[in-house]
C-alpha positions as CSV (number, residue, x, y, z in Angstrom):
1,M,95.6,266.4,-124.9
2,G,93.7,269.7,-124.9
3,D,90.2,270.5,-126.1
4,G,89.8,270.0,-129.8
5,E,93.1,268.1,-130.2
6,S,93.0,264.7,-131.8
7,R,95.6,262.2,-132.8
8,A,95.6,259.8,-135.6
9,G,98.0,257.2,-136.7
10,E,98.7,253.7,-137.7
11,V,101.8,251.6,-137.2
12,A,101.8,248.0,-138.4
13,T,104.3,245.8,-136.6
14,A,105.4,242.2,-137.2
15,E,107.9,240.1,-135.3
16,L,109.0,236.5,-135.6
17,V,111.2,234.5,-133.2
18,R,112.6,231.2,-134.5
19,Y,114.5,228.8,-132.4
20,L,117.2,227.0,-134.5
21,D,119.5,224.1,-134.0
22,R,123.2,224.0,-134.8
23,Y,122.5,222.7,-138.3
24,L,120.5,225.8,-139.3
25,E,117.4,223.9,-140.3
26,S,115.2,226.2,-142.4
27,E,112.1,225.3,-140.3
28,G,114.0,225.6,-137.0
29,V,112.8,223.6,-134.0
30,A,109.3,223.7,-132.6
31,D,110.1,225.7,-129.4
32,Y,112.9,226.5,-127.0
33,G,114.3,223.2,-125.7
34,P,117.4,221.1,-125.6
35,N,117.7,221.1,-129.4
36,A,117.6,224.9,-129.7
37,T,121.1,226.4,-129.8
38,W,120.3,229.9,-131.0
39,L,117.4,232.1,-132.0
40,R,116.7,234.5,-134.8
41,W,114.4,237.5,-134.1
42,T,113.1,239.6,-136.9
43,S,110.9,242.6,-136.8
44,R,109.3,245.2,-139.0
45,A,107.3,248.3,-138.3
46,T,105.8,250.8,-140.8
47,G,103.3,253.5,-140.3
48,W,102.4,257.1,-139.8
49,Y,101.3,259.4,-137.0
50,E,99.6,262.8,-137.1
51,G,99.1,265.0,-134.1
52,P,98.2,268.6,-133.4
53,R,101.8,269.9,-134.0
54,D,103.6,267.1,-135.8
55,T,103.4,264.3,-138.3
56,A,105.7,261.4,-138.9
57,T,106.1,258.4,-141.1
58,V,108.4,255.5,-140.0
59,V,109.9,252.4,-141.4
60,H,111.9,250.0,-139.2
61,T,113.4,246.6,-139.9
62,A,115.6,244.4,-137.7
63,L,117.2,241.0,-137.6
64,L,119.0,239.7,-134.5
65,D,120.7,236.4,-134.0
66,V,121.3,235.2,-130.4
67,H,123.7,232.3,-129.9
68,G,124.4,230.5,-126.6
69,I,120.8,230.1,-125.4
70,Q,121.5,226.5,-124.2
71,A,121.5,226.0,-120.5
72,G,125.2,224.8,-120.5
73,Q,126.5,227.9,-122.2
74,D,127.6,230.9,-120.2
75,T,127.9,233.4,-123.0
76,L,125.1,235.0,-125.1
77,K,126.3,236.3,-128.4
78,F,124.3,238.9,-130.4
79,D,124.8,239.7,-134.1
80,G,122.4,241.6,-136.2
81,E,121.3,244.7,-138.0
82,C,118.6,247.3,-138.0
83,A,117.5,250.0,-140.4
84,D,115.3,253.0,-139.6
85,T,113.8,255.8,-141.7
86,L,111.8,258.7,-140.2
87,E,110.2,261.6,-142.0
88,N,108.9,264.3,-139.6
89,R,107.2,267.6,-139.7
90,F,106.5,269.6,-136.5
91,R,105.3,273.0,-135.6
92,S,106.4,275.2,-132.8
93,Y,104.1,275.6,-129.8
94,D,103.1,279.1,-130.9
95,G,102.4,277.8,-134.4
96,T,104.7,280.3,-136.1
97,R,107.4,277.9,-137.3
98,T,107.3,274.6,-139.1
99,R,110.3,272.3,-139.4
100,Y,110.8,269.2,-141.6
101,F,113.3,266.4,-141.1
102,Y,114.4,263.3,-142.8
103,W,116.4,260.6,-141.0
104,V,118.0,257.4,-142.2
105,S,120.0,255.1,-139.9
106,N,121.6,251.7,-140.0
107,T,122.8,249.8,-137.0
108,S,125.1,246.9,-136.9
109,I,125.5,244.6,-133.9
110,D,128.7,242.6,-134.1
111,D,129.8,239.9,-131.6
112,V,128.2,241.6,-128.6
113,R,128.6,239.2,-125.7
114,F,126.9,239.0,-122.3
115,L,127.9,236.6,-119.6
116,K,124.9,234.8,-118.2
117,S,126.6,234.4,-114.8
118,L,127.1,238.2,-114.6
119,I,123.5,238.9,-115.6
120,Q,122.4,236.7,-112.7
121,L,124.5,238.9,-110.4
122,G,122.8,242.1,-111.7
123,A,125.6,243.1,-114.2
124,S,123.5,243.0,-117.3
125,W,125.8,244.8,-119.7
126,P,127.9,243.5,-122.6
127,V,131.5,242.4,-121.9
128,H,132.6,242.4,-125.6
129,G,131.5,243.5,-129.0
130,V,130.8,246.5,-131.2
131,V,127.6,248.4,-132.1
132,T,127.9,250.7,-135.1
133,I,125.3,253.3,-136.0
134,V,125.4,255.2,-139.3
135,V,123.1,258.2,-139.5
136,S,122.2,260.5,-142.3
137,A,119.8,263.4,-141.3
138,D,118.5,266.3,-143.3
139,R,116.8,269.4,-142.1
140,L,114.4,270.3,-145.0
141,R,113.0,273.7,-146.0
142,S,109.7,272.0,-147.0
143,N,108.1,268.6,-147.2
144,N,110.1,267.9,-150.4
145,R,113.0,265.6,-149.5
146,A,115.2,267.2,-152.2
147,D,114.7,270.7,-150.6
148,I,117.6,270.3,-148.1
149,E,118.5,273.1,-145.8
150,A,121.2,271.3,-143.9
151,H,122.7,267.8,-144.0
152,F,124.3,265.9,-141.1
153,D,126.2,262.6,-141.2
154,A,127.5,260.6,-138.2
155,I,129.1,257.3,-137.5
156,V,128.8,256.2,-133.9
157,V,130.9,253.2,-132.8
158,V,130.3,251.8,-129.4
159,T,133.0,249.2,-128.3
160,F,132.2,247.2,-125.2
161,N,135.0,245.8,-123.1
162,A,135.2,243.5,-120.1
163,T,135.7,246.3,-117.6
164,G,132.0,247.2,-117.4
165,G,132.5,250.1,-119.7
166,A,132.4,251.1,-123.3
167,V,134.1,253.6,-125.6
168,I,131.9,255.7,-127.8
169,A,133.6,257.2,-130.9
170,I,131.7,259.7,-133.0
171,N,133.0,260.3,-136.5
172,G,136.4,259.1,-135.3
173,M,136.9,262.5,-133.8
174,W,135.1,262.6,-130.4
175,Y,135.6,259.9,-127.8
176,Y,133.6,259.2,-124.7
177,Q,133.8,256.7,-121.8
178,W,130.5,255.0,-120.9
179,N,130.2,253.5,-117.4
180,L,127.6,250.8,-118.0
181,A,126.9,250.3,-114.3
182,T,126.0,253.9,-113.6
183,G,125.1,255.1,-117.1
184,Q,127.5,258.0,-116.8
185,I,129.2,259.2,-120.0
186,S,132.4,261.4,-119.8
187,R,134.9,262.7,-122.4
188,A,137.8,260.4,-123.0
C-alpha cells in the first residue's frame, strides 16, 4: 500500500461442521468417531471491502455433505451447493475510468467421488461426479443494478472420470480436457 492509501472492510463468516450417523439424527453425534458415517459442512460469508481503487460487497452460502468418512470405507462422496453474489466497482490505475459489475453464481456438486486409497498415493483428484456452475454477470454503466451495459450467462459443467481427467463443457458449445495430475487444460 502506498502513502495515504487505506483499506476498510468487514466480512462476517460462519461455518458449522456436524458429524452424523446413518440415521440422520438431527443433533448428530458428538464428534468424529465410529458412529459418524458422514458430515455436513455449512458456511456463510457476507460483507464489504473498500480500497483505494475498488469496492465490493459479497454474499456466500454453502452446504456440503461428505459420505464415507468411516475408516472402513474407501470412497468419499461429496454432494452440495454453493451460492455467491458479488457487486464490484473499480477504477483504473490512472483514475480515468470506473467500471461496475454484478455477479451471481450457483454451484452444484453432485456425486463427486474420491478414492481414499488414491489420495494416500498422492492422486487427490475426483474419479467420478459432476460440478455445475451457473453464472450470470452484468457489466453496469453505474452503481445502479438496473443500468446494464452488457449481460453474460454461462453454464460450466465439469465431469470427472476415472482416468485422472475431467471434461469441461461451457454452454454446451465449448469443450476442454482437464488433466487433473498436471492441471493442463486443452481444447477437446
